[in-house]
Backbone as CSV, one residue per row, in Angstrom:
resi,resn,N_x,N_y,N_z,CA_x,CA_y,CA_z,C_x,C_y,C_z
1,MET,-29.885,40.419,-36.492,-29.525,39.348,-35.909,-29.643,39.524,-34.822
2,ASN,-30.584,39.163,-33.854,-30.475,39.993,-32.310,-28.397,38.901,-31.518
3,ARG,-29.265,39.552,-29.741,-28.193,38.987,-29.201,-28.831,37.584,-28.476
4,ARG,-29.768,37.472,-28.801,-30.738,35.485,-28.198,-30.440,34.885,-29.466
5,ASP,-30.817,35.338,-30.256,-30.088,34.562,-31.310,-29.100,34.057,-31.824
6,VAL,-27.475,35.008,-31.673,-26.396,34.924,-31.532,-25.746,33.950,-30.090
7,LEU,-26.842,34.376,-29.475,-26.132,33.015,-28.100,-26.703,31.852,-28.308
8,PHE,-27.810,31.570,-28.409,-28.496,30.315,-29.346,-27.733,29.285,-30.704
9,GLY,-26.709,30.459,-31.325,-26.097,29.951,-32.505,-24.904,29.398,-32.007
10,GLY,-24.841,30.068,-30.916,-23.280,30.183,-30.416,-23.290,28.182,-29.379
11,GLY,-24.194,28.588,-29.026,-24.267,26.975,-28.031,-24.858,26.436,-28.651
12,MET,-24.945,26.027,-29.868,-25.123,25.159,-31.031,-23.129,24.531,-31.398
13,ILE,-22.647,25.408,-31.482,-21.355,25.463,-32.439,-20.966,24.671,-31.137
14,ALA,-20.969,24.815,-29.726,-20.393,24.497,-29.070,-20.673,23.234,-28.755
15,ALA,-22.199,22.747,-28.545,-22.522,21.509,-28.702,-22.136,20.793,-29.901
16,ALA,-22.051,21.155,-30.808,-21.619,20.231,-32.204,-20.280,20.138,-31.604
17,ALA,-19.112,20.994,-31.441,-17.718,21.603,-31.098,-17.320,20.170,-29.880
18,GLY,-18.364,19.652,-28.679,-18.371,19.453,-27.220,-18.563,17.693,-28.322
19,ALA,-19.522,17.395,-29.107,-20.056,15.670,-29.224,-18.583,15.673,-30.497
20,GLU,-18.121,15.837,-31.065,-17.252,15.934,-31.791,-15.626,15.533,-31.415
21,TYR,-15.203,16.464,-30.705,-13.895,16.276,-29.293,-14.393,14.847,-28.531
22,LEU,-16.053,14.459,-28.317,-16.141,13.243,-27.579,-16.628,12.348,-28.156
23,ARG,-16.149,11.868,-30.026,-16.663,11.377,-30.428,-15.051,9.592,-31.057
24,PRO,-15.643,8.625,-30.653,-14.587,8.323,-30.488,-13.755,7.522,-31.466
25,ARG,-12.322,7.259,-31.443,-11.676,7.136,-33.023,-11.440,5.944,-32.882
26,ASP,-10.951,5.798,-31.938,-10.391,4.572,-31.635,-11.244,3.313,-31.032
27,ARG,-10.402,2.119,-31.432,-10.463,0.844,-30.174,-10.401,0.295,-29.842
28,LEU,-10.085,-0.241,-28.322,-9.471,-1.235,-27.913,-10.251,-2.341,-27.353
29,LEU,-9.595,-3.227,-28.033,-10.112,-5.348,-28.502,-9.267,-5.328,-27.298
30,LEU,-9.546,-6.781,-26.294,-8.714,-7.208,-25.371,-8.849,-8.779,-26.077
31,LEU,-10.012,-8.894,-26.437,-10.208,-9.776,-26.838,-9.677,-10.330,-27.972
32,PRO,-8.724,-11.216,-28.906,-8.202,-11.345,-29.637,-9.395,-11.413,-31.109
33,ASP,-9.587,-11.386,-32.780,-10.104,-11.316,-32.592,-10.034,-13.277,-33.567
34,GLY,-11.293,-13.800,-33.732,-11.472,-15.194,-33.755,-11.084,-16.227,-31.972
35,ARG,-11.021,-15.220,-31.576,-10.578,-16.045,-30.209,-11.797,-16.128,-29.449
36,LYS,-12.130,-17.683,-28.886,-14.059,-17.984,-28.536,-13.716,-18.531,-27.005
37,LEU,-14.529,-17.932,-26.060,-14.837,-18.359,-25.146,-14.262,-19.193,-24.515
38,GLU,-15.027,-20.209,-25.658,-15.155,-21.874,-25.222,-13.992,-22.260,-25.278
39,ASP,-12.724,-21.804,-26.468,-11.268,-21.891,-25.638,-10.165,-21.595,-24.744
40,ILE,-10.947,-20.380,-24.706,-9.843,-19.597,-23.361,-10.090,-20.325,-22.326
41,VAL,-11.144,-20.658,-21.523,-11.492,-21.527,-20.340,-10.861,-22.555,-20.573
42,PRO,-10.395,-23.377,-19.662,-10.129,-24.360,-19.391,-11.668,-25.328,-18.425
43,LYS,-12.087,-26.778,-19.792,-13.048,-27.832,-18.947,-12.048,-27.985,-17.558
44,THR,-11.695,-28.407,-16.467,-11.260,-28.957,-15.763,-10.066,-28.029,-15.109
45,LEU,-10.993,-27.157,-14.245,-9.808,-25.801,-13.094,-9.558,-26.441,-11.878
46,GLY,-8.171,-26.939,-11.778,-8.101,-27.580,-10.542,-8.537,-28.380,-10.619
47,PRO,-9.326,-28.712,-8.953,-10.354,-29.992,-8.312,-12.107,-29.473,-9.621
48,TRP,-12.300,-28.626,-9.700,-13.550,-28.311,-10.714,-13.030,-28.941,-12.300
49,SER,-14.405,-29.703,-12.506,-14.482,-30.176,-13.857,-15.804,-30.171,-14.659
50,LYS,-16.151,-29.405,-15.963,-17.214,-29.339,-16.254,-18.231,-30.497,-16.133
51,VAL,-19.833,-30.260,-15.670,-20.661,-30.970,-16.515,-21.929,-30.647,-16.971
52,GLU,-22.389,-31.708,-16.970,-24.321,-30.305,-18.044,-24.478,-30.641,-17.120
53,SER,-25.251,-29.299,-17.417,-26.507,-28.724,-16.456,-27.788,-27.832,-16.577
54,GLU,-28.283,-27.741,-16.175,-29.392,-26.097,-16.822,-29.247,-25.500,-15.026
55,GLY,-30.563,-24.261,-16.015,-30.557,-23.929,-14.014,-29.879,-22.343,-14.663
56,PHE,-29.729,-22.186,-15.680,-28.510,-20.677,-15.423,-29.250,-19.594,-15.534
57,VAL,-29.382,-18.649,-15.039,-30.032,-17.563,-14.409,-28.815,-16.877,-15.855
58,LEU,-29.168,-16.533,-17.304,-28.721,-16.094,-18.099,-28.716,-14.394,-18.659
59,PRO,-27.873,-13.540,-18.935,-28.451,-12.357,-19.297,-28.517,-12.724,-20.399
60,LYS,-28.866,-12.990,-21.851,-28.922,-13.422,-23.275,-29.996,-14.765,-23.692
61,THR,-30.418,-14.608,-23.736,-32.214,-15.150,-24.599,-32.117,-14.914,-25.753
62,PRO,-32.125,-15.991,-26.832,-32.558,-15.064,-28.105,-34.006,-14.570,-28.166
63,GLY,-33.385,-13.316,-29.274,-34.345,-12.435,-29.543,-34.370,-11.626,-28.846
64,SER,-33.856,-11.268,-27.621,-33.812,-10.628,-26.275,-32.565,-9.219,-26.696
65,LEU,-33.101,-8.135,-25.974,-32.001,-7.212,-26.102,-30.765,-7.027,-25.757
66,SER,-30.036,-8.261,-24.412,-29.137,-8.733,-25.020,-28.516,-9.432,-25.776
67,ASP,-29.351,-10.096,-26.246,-28.546,-11.521,-27.261,-28.006,-10.458,-28.447
68,ARG,-28.596,-8.996,-28.344,-28.017,-8.241,-29.611,-27.086,-6.902,-28.622
69,LEU,-27.201,-7.400,-27.630,-26.185,-6.855,-27.092,-24.102,-7.211,-26.559
70,TYR,-24.191,-9.498,-26.771,-23.131,-9.222,-26.132,-23.452,-10.312,-27.591
71,ASN,-21.817,-10.889,-27.715,-20.436,-11.096,-29.238,-20.996,-12.670,-28.905
72,GLN,-20.580,-12.660,-27.547,-20.835,-14.497,-27.234,-20.621,-14.524,-25.665
73,THR,-20.951,-16.016,-25.169,-21.046,-15.484,-24.067,-21.332,-17.492,-23.616
74,LEU,-20.589,-17.589,-22.634,-20.300,-19.039,-22.622,-20.759,-19.456,-21.367
75,ASN,-21.566,-20.354,-20.656,-21.882,-21.273,-19.958,-21.481,-22.953,-19.490
76,ARG,-21.007,-22.293,-17.744,-20.592,-23.945,-17.478,-20.885,-23.894,-16.134
77,PHE,-21.081,-25.580,-16.266,-21.100,-26.233,-14.248,-19.912,-26.622,-13.963
78,TYR,-19.349,-26.540,-13.350,-18.554,-27.074,-12.548,-18.955,-27.662,-11.692
79,VAL,-18.181,-28.977,-11.251,-18.165,-29.659,-9.432,-16.763,-29.902,-9.303
80,ALA,-16.659,-30.227,-7.619,-15.266,-30.790,-7.392,-14.992,-31.619,-6.328
81,ASP,-15.036,-32.321,-5.729,-14.948,-32.480,-4.066,-15.403,-32.024,-3.411
82,ASN,-15.486,-31.775,-1.705,-15.523,-31.100,-1.034,-15.423,-29.423,-1.432
83,GLN,-15.733,-28.651,-2.664,-16.399,-27.657,-3.020,-17.256,-27.572,-3.066
84,VAL,-17.956,-26.689,-3.363,-19.313,-26.434,-3.762,-18.980,-26.128,-5.294
85,PRO,-20.347,-26.316,-6.080,-20.593,-26.809,-7.221,-21.097,-25.127,-7.424
86,VAL,-19.725,-24.865,-9.464,-19.820,-23.292,-9.846,-20.525,-23.642,-10.937
87,MET,-21.697,-22.258,-11.105,-22.677,-21.927,-11.971,-20.951,-20.496,-12.864
88,LEU,-20.838,-21.474,-13.912,-19.928,-20.014,-14.920,-20.941,-19.133,-15.351
89,VAL,-20.781,-18.211,-15.953,-21.666,-16.850,-16.678,-20.501,-16.105,-17.246
90,VAL,-20.445,-16.065,-18.548,-19.272,-14.712,-18.870,-20.132,-14.536,-20.770
91,ALA,-19.773,-13.320,-20.225,-20.784,-12.622,-21.428,-20.254,-11.252,-21.691
92,TYR,-19.438,-11.266,-23.457,-18.749,-10.846,-24.028,-19.177,-9.396,-24.866
93,GLY,-19.093,-8.190,-25.121,-19.949,-7.754,-25.960,-17.609,-6.871,-26.450
94,ALA,-18.769,-6.687,-27.672,-17.167,-6.110,-28.524,-17.231,-4.882,-28.199
95,VAL,-18.092,-3.623,-28.095,-18.469,-2.607,-27.935,-19.505,-1.186,-26.690
96,GLN,-18.514,-0.936,-25.913,-19.641,-0.883,-24.446,-19.357,0.974,-24.995
97,ASN,-20.901,1.114,-24.943,-21.183,2.668,-25.319,-22.171,2.938,-24.039
98,ASP,-23.209,3.695,-24.735,-24.375,4.476,-23.818,-25.236,3.488,-23.923
99,LEU,-25.621,2.601,-25.227,-26.608,1.546,-25.905,-26.419,0.802,-25.755
100,LEU,-24.850,-0.274,-26.002,-24.844,-1.873,-26.224,-23.588,-1.533,-25.020
101,GLN,-24.398,-1.755,-23.822,-23.371,-2.045,-22.012,-23.503,-3.286,-21.625
102,LEU,-22.757,-3.625,-20.073,-22.975,-4.759,-19.818,-23.873,-4.770,-18.972
103,HIS,-24.414,-5.471,-19.240,-25.619,-6.213,-17.502,-25.639,-6.274,-16.808
104,ARG,-25.244,-5.872,-15.174,-25.349,-6.557,-14.708,-25.660,-7.307,-13.747
105,PRO,-25.218,-7.805,-12.919,-26.261,-9.257,-12.235,-27.101,-9.001,-11.577
106,GLU,-27.408,-7.698,-10.524,-28.640,-7.313,-10.021,-29.577,-7.426,-11.607
107,THR,-29.579,-6.259,-12.979,-30.597,-6.515,-13.630,-31.672,-7.372,-13.519
108,CYS,-30.222,-8.552,-13.828,-30.511,-9.956,-14.596,-31.382,-10.657,-13.565
109,TYR,-30.396,-11.146,-12.640,-31.772,-11.802,-11.775,-32.839,-10.516,-10.965
110,ALA,-32.896,-9.626,-11.213,-34.368,-9.266,-11.055,-35.512,-9.322,-11.652
111,ALA,-34.589,-9.474,-12.814,-35.836,-10.206,-13.865,-36.774,-11.202,-14.347
112,VAL,-36.422,-12.151,-13.272,-36.751,-13.693,-12.889,-36.748,-13.741,-12.249
113,GLY,-37.521,-13.113,-11.296,-37.884,-13.215,-9.811,-37.574,-13.172,-8.641
114,PHE,-35.863,-13.146,-8.551,-35.034,-13.111,-7.420,-35.128,-11.593,-6.646
115,THR,-34.712,-11.520,-5.317,-34.381,-10.213,-4.717,-32.801,-10.056,-4.286
116,ILE,-31.961,-9.285,-4.693,-31.106,-8.646,-4.094,-31.022,-8.791,-2.676
117,SER,-30.682,-9.516,-1.771,-30.304,-9.265,-0.072,-29.107,-8.980,0.428
118,ALA,-27.680,-8.690,-0.193,-26.826,-8.132,-0.287,-25.863,-7.866,-1.080
119,SER,-25.484,-6.812,-1.091,-24.348,-6.450,-1.959,-23.227,-6.075,-1.818
120,ASN,-21.843,-6.259,-1.487,-20.840,-6.134,-1.547,-19.800,-6.193,-1.685
121,VAL,-19.035,-4.997,-2.029,-17.946,-4.403,-2.950,-16.345,-5.745,-2.259
122,ALA,-15.634,-6.691,-2.606,-15.015,-6.951,-2.937,-14.080,-7.323,-2.947
123,SER,-13.132,-8.219,-2.953,-11.647,-8.636,-3.889,-11.252,-9.998,-3.582
124,VAL,-10.724,-10.805,-5.148,-9.823,-11.711,-5.107,-8.035,-11.768,-5.178
125,SER,-7.813,-12.223,-4.453,-6.442,-12.345,-4.188,-5.838,-13.166,-5.587
126,LEU,-5.242,-12.870,-7.218,-4.948,-13.925,-7.405,-3.504,-13.840,-7.521
127,SER,-2.856,-12.665,-7.095,-1.490,-12.954,-5.959,-1.845,-12.195,-5.329
128,GLU,-0.296,-12.664,-5.016,0.681,-11.590,-3.299,-0.045,-9.869,-3.762
129,ALA,0.414,-9.828,-5.650,0.370,-8.043,-6.707,-0.773,-7.905,-6.972
130,ALA,-1.311,-9.115,-6.629,-2.477,-8.305,-7.749,-3.755,-9.310,-7.108
131,LYS,-4.846,-7.769,-6.994,-6.414,-8.395,-6.654,-7.550,-7.596,-6.818
132,LEU,-7.854,-8.619,-8.055,-9.580,-8.846,-8.614,-10.067,-8.376,-8.101
133,PRO,-10.881,-6.490,-8.412,-12.070,-6.633,-7.264,-13.469,-7.112,-8.378
134,VAL,-13.658,-7.175,-7.321,-15.122,-8.680,-7.632,-16.356,-7.799,-6.902
135,ARG,-17.625,-8.106,-6.450,-18.695,-7.735,-6.106,-19.632,-8.834,-5.979
136,GLU,-19.620,-8.983,-4.494,-20.634,-10.645,-3.826,-21.238,-9.974,-4.020
137,LEU,-22.819,-10.725,-4.640,-24.438,-10.839,-3.640,-24.670,-12.052,-3.285
138,THR,-26.157,-12.070,-3.119,-27.130,-13.335,-2.180,-28.063,-12.694,-2.964
139,ALA,-28.304,-13.413,-3.914,-30.391,-13.692,-4.484,-30.640,-14.671,-4.205
140,ARG,-31.614,-13.979,-3.825,-32.783,-15.223,-2.729,-34.352,-14.516,-4.057
141,SER,-34.800,-16.280,-3.910,-35.722,-16.324,-4.902,-36.867,-17.488,-3.849
142,GLU,-37.790,-17.895,-4.315,-38.995,-18.876,-3.746,-38.197,-20.470,-3.201
143,SER,-37.587,-20.523,-4.245,-37.283,-21.852,-4.624,-36.078,-21.949,-4.142
144,ARG,-34.351,-20.783,-4.343,-33.825,-21.172,-3.766,-32.793,-19.333,-3.619
145,VAL,-31.214,-19.879,-3.001,-30.672,-18.864,-2.372,-29.466,-18.483,-3.347
146,GLU,-28.799,-18.112,-3.941,-27.447,-18.155,-4.857,-27.304,-16.993,-4.182
147,PRO,-25.336,-17.271,-3.740,-24.355,-16.815,-3.587,-23.717,-16.456,-5.369
148,ILE,-23.555,-15.168,-5.039,-22.655,-14.851,-6.045,-21.701,-14.025,-6.413
149,VAL,-20.471,-14.497,-7.140,-19.590,-13.644,-7.100,-19.490,-12.707,-8.876
150,TYR,-18.632,-11.683,-9.263,-18.673,-11.347,-10.015,-17.926,-9.935,-10.586
151,TRP,-17.686,-9.973,-11.256,-16.567,-9.092,-11.980,-16.962,-7.992,-13.698
152,THR,-16.684,-7.217,-14.065,-16.521,-6.518,-15.357,-15.366,-5.917,-15.557
153,ARG,-14.698,-5.944,-17.028,-14.046,-5.347,-17.146,-14.812,-4.389,-17.889
154,ILE,-14.290,-3.136,-18.243,-13.834,-2.538,-19.785,-13.000,-1.636,-19.560
155,GLY,-12.338,-2.101,-21.242,-10.721,-1.778,-21.503,-10.097,-2.477,-20.498
156,ASP,-8.720,-1.806,-19.761,-8.499,-1.897,-18.640,-8.841,-1.795,-17.616
157,ASP,-10.285,-0.963,-17.871,-11.192,-1.262,-16.632,-11.634,-2.122,-15.746
158,LEU,-11.913,-1.819,-14.298,-12.297,-3.328,-13.378,-13.798,-2.118,-12.666
159,PRO,-14.459,-1.969,-13.103,-16.161,-1.591,-12.113,-16.667,-2.114,-12.073
160,THR,-17.151,-1.563,-10.010,-17.979,-2.517,-9.335,-19.033,-2.486,-8.510
161,ASP,-19.852,-1.385,-10.088,-20.899,-1.087,-9.753,-21.747,-0.048,-10.264
162,GLY,-22.823,0.733,-10.760,-22.903,0.601,-12.203,-22.927,2.571,-12.562
163,ARG,-22.292,3.069,-11.596,-22.490,4.155,-11.892,-20.682,4.225,-11.885
164,GLU,-20.443,3.441,-11.169,-18.708,3.617,-11.787,-18.508,2.804,-12.942
165,GLN,-19.484,2.374,-13.679,-19.221,1.550,-14.876,-19.931,3.531,-16.241
166,ARG,-20.632,3.561,-16.245,-20.383,4.704,-16.602,-19.921,5.675,-16.865
167,MET,-18.454,5.601,-15.223,-18.196,6.631,-15.553,-16.343,5.886,-16.325
168,VAL,-16.101,5.068,-16.150,-15.454,4.805,-17.126,-15.552,4.838,-18.502
169,LYS,-16.916,4.378,-19.478,-17.059,4.718,-20.164,-17.153,6.321,-20.728
170,LEU,-17.614,7.037,-20.010,-17.425,8.525,-20.333,-16.005,8.760,-20.435
171,ARG,-15.110,8.406,-19.255,-13.597,8.337,-19.452,-13.127,8.266,-20.426
172,GLN,-13.302,6.931,-20.980,-12.762,6.384,-21.951,-13.278,7.125,-23.502
173,GLN,-14.442,7.766,-23.509,-14.812,8.360,-24.751,-13.867,9.685,-24.575
174,MET,-13.820,10.077,-23.332,-13.928,11.521,-23.653,-11.722,12.018,-23.886
175,ARG,-11.000,9.871,-23.447,-10.443,10.111,-24.200,-9.585,9.917,-25.407
176,GLY,-11.131,9.214,-26.477,-11.208,9.430,-27.697,-11.235,7.642,-28.162
177,TYR,-11.703,6.555,-27.021,-11.238,4.665,-28.065,-13.310,5.031,-27.236
178,LEU,-13.505,3.511,-27.683,-14.452,2.698,-27.490,-13.859,1.507,-26.956
179,SER,-14.319,0.728,-25.789,-13.598,-0.311,-25.546,-13.804,-1.620,-26.042
180,ASP,-14.006,-2.992,-26.235,-14.525,-4.670,-25.391,-15.243,-4.280,-23.858
181,GLY,-15.771,-5.124,-23.381,-15.944,-5.435,-22.422,-16.691,-6.790,-22.251
182,VAL,-16.455,-7.419,-20.821,-16.953,-8.401,-20.221,-17.253,-8.655,-18.541
183,LEU,-18.339,-9.567,-18.652,-18.877,-10.038,-17.564,-18.237,-11.043,-17.148
184,VAL,-18.014,-11.551,-15.611,-17.931,-12.723,-15.163,-18.955,-12.712,-14.007
185,ARG,-19.161,-13.912,-14.150,-20.618,-14.405,-12.964,-19.958,-15.442,-12.474
186,LEU,-19.993,-15.785,-11.295,-19.642,-17.070,-10.692,-20.637,-17.505,-9.398
187,SER,-21.327,-18.291,-10.019,-22.191,-18.551,-8.739,-22.630,-19.446,-7.665
188,THR,-23.514,-20.204,-6.982,-23.820,-21.470,-6.591,-24.910,-22.137,-5.600
189,VAL,-25.362,-22.826,-5.689,-26.704,-22.804,-4.730,-26.535,-22.972,-3.184
190,ALA,-26.553,-22.243,-2.544,-26.116,-22.279,-1.085,-26.068,-21.231,-0.086
191,ASP,-26.144,-21.382,1.569,-26.592,-20.779,2.348,-24.747,-20.171,2.504
192,PRO,-25.251,-18.017,2.296,-24.288,-17.055,1.614,-23.502,-17.492,2.816
193,THR,-22.727,-18.162,3.128,-21.796,-17.912,4.431,-20.058,-16.966,3.789
194,PRO,-19.272,-16.927,4.786,-18.211,-16.902,4.438,-17.395,-17.639,3.691
195,GLU,-17.550,-18.936,4.467,-16.870,-19.901,3.218,-17.165,-20.458,1.956
196,VAL,-18.496,-20.002,1.327,-19.004,-19.799,-0.291,-18.482,-19.212,-0.813
197,PHE,-17.885,-18.298,-0.244,-18.128,-16.789,-1.096,-16.551,-17.315,-1.213
198,ALA,-15.923,-17.636,0.744,-14.411,-18.057,0.015,-14.123,-18.796,-0.791
199,GLN,-14.898,-20.124,-1.713,-14.903,-20.587,-2.951,-15.363,-20.355,-4.330
200,LEU,-16.242,-19.735,-3.743,-16.399,-18.627,-5.255,-14.795,-18.028,-5.407
201,GLY,-14.264,-17.439,-4.735,-13.136,-16.136,-4.669,-11.894,-17.571,-5.455
202,LEU,-11.872,-18.575,-4.476,-11.154,-19.304,-4.735,-11.487,-19.951,-6.850
203,PHE,-12.034,-20.108,-6.957,-13.057,-20.822,-8.141,-11.915,-19.591,-8.904
204,ALA,-12.873,-18.270,-9.186,-12.565,-17.225,-9.385,-10.216,-17.294,-10.053
205,LYS,-10.051,-17.326,-8.990,-8.238,-17.428,-9.353,-7.393,-18.547,-10.083
206,THR,-8.476,-19.813,-9.183,-7.941,-20.752,-10.253,-8.360,-20.397,-11.491
207,MET,-9.376,-20.342,-11.908,-9.942,-19.891,-13.605,-8.442,-18.874,-14.018
208,VAL,-8.445,-17.944,-13.970,-7.486,-17.420,-14.074,-6.099,-17.468,-14.785
209,HIS,-5.578,-18.741,-13.271,-4.132,-19.220,-13.415,-4.397,-20.225,-14.677
210,ALA,-5.408,-20.744,-14.318,-5.296,-22.009,-15.855,-4.647,-21.074,-17.679
211,MET,-5.806,-19.909,-17.256,-5.464,-19.422,-19.310,-4.402,-19.592,-19.300
212,GLN,-4.276,-19.729,-20.634,-2.831,-18.556,-21.367,-2.624,-17.581,-20.716
213,PRO,-2.082,-17.253,-20.004,-1.317,-15.746,-19.899,-1.589,-14.724,-21.055
214,LYS,-1.506,-14.923,-22.449,-2.267,-14.212,-24.059,-3.553,-13.858,-23.286
215,ASP,-4.992,-14.623,-22.071,-5.281,-14.999,-22.643,-6.703,-14.016,-21.424
216,ARG,-5.688,-14.163,-20.318,-6.086,-13.376,-19.601,-6.709,-11.568,-19.962
217,ALA,-6.154,-10.944,-20.369,-6.347,-9.590,-20.296,-7.260,-9.622,-20.636
218,ALA,-8.463,-10.895,-21.294,-9.471,-10.571,-21.948,-10.561,-10.847,-20.213
219,PHE,-10.114,-10.678,-19.630,-10.457,-11.266,-17.807,-10.419,-10.770,-17.192
220,ILE,-9.490,-10.114,-17.394,-9.201,-8.737,-16.143,-8.143,-7.620,-16.426
221,GLY,-7.961,-7.332,-18.035,-7.295,-6.616,-18.412,-5.634,-7.070,-18.265
222,ARG,-5.123,-5.464,-18.869,-3.948,-5.844,-19.019,-3.157,-5.702,-17.739
223,PRO,-3.236,-4.456,-16.774,-2.314,-3.965,-15.439,-2.817,-5.434,-14.923
224,LEU,-3.806,-5.685,-14.107,-3.660,-6.649,-13.738,-2.892,-7.868,-14.278
225,ALA,-3.371,-8.441,-15.374,-2.958,-9.443,-16.220,-1.275,-9.413,-15.912
226,GLY,-0.625,-8.437,-16.268,0.259,-8.579,-16.368,1.412,-8.480,-15.141
227,LYS,0.793,-8.848,-13.746,1.079,-8.827,-12.262,0.967,-10.416,-12.460
228,LEU,0.711,-10.996,-12.971,0.481,-12.529,-12.785,1.514,-13.413,-13.550
229,THR,2.311,-12.470,-15.203,3.539,-13.705,-15.475,4.887,-13.036,-15.739
């Protein structure tokens, strides 16, 4: 056996050892078995009430890749006096790895002809001690403009962009576990003014506080949920 063969063999062994080290052995599921998104999110949220509507830009369509990625989705339209109407989309996946992962709205909207004209990291104040990291988007098409506020949870982490999302998954994998994940998206049809984004943020705060305390971690992770109890 020559030196090159020894080096090649050693590299293969090291790669195999590394793959075994990174193989997840545990699962972290923050949405309890049997719990439905439909039951977690109340139909009345402060001044907002659920009504029937269509016209959502959805991350999941029958037969699509996303249809296989998400275990549950929730789509609702809420209206209130003196507040913008809100389209709520929640997509839950029980496994977050390189093949099965949350699709961020930038991808979903682009796929149906929208362009993203603005994208900024922001936060929603859930309480004095709890700040929820979110991303604010403006999506434009020929027929409408949608201001969007959304966040993603992977395990207890709340990544605000695709790169951070990939780093979170790698870090969790190195710690030996795979997590579930949820994407929560709030949008409306209006000019993307600071006041409109503030109302979407108020909706987010109202929704989280309206949930039962035991269910909040499924939407915002345990550390943040713990600051609300």
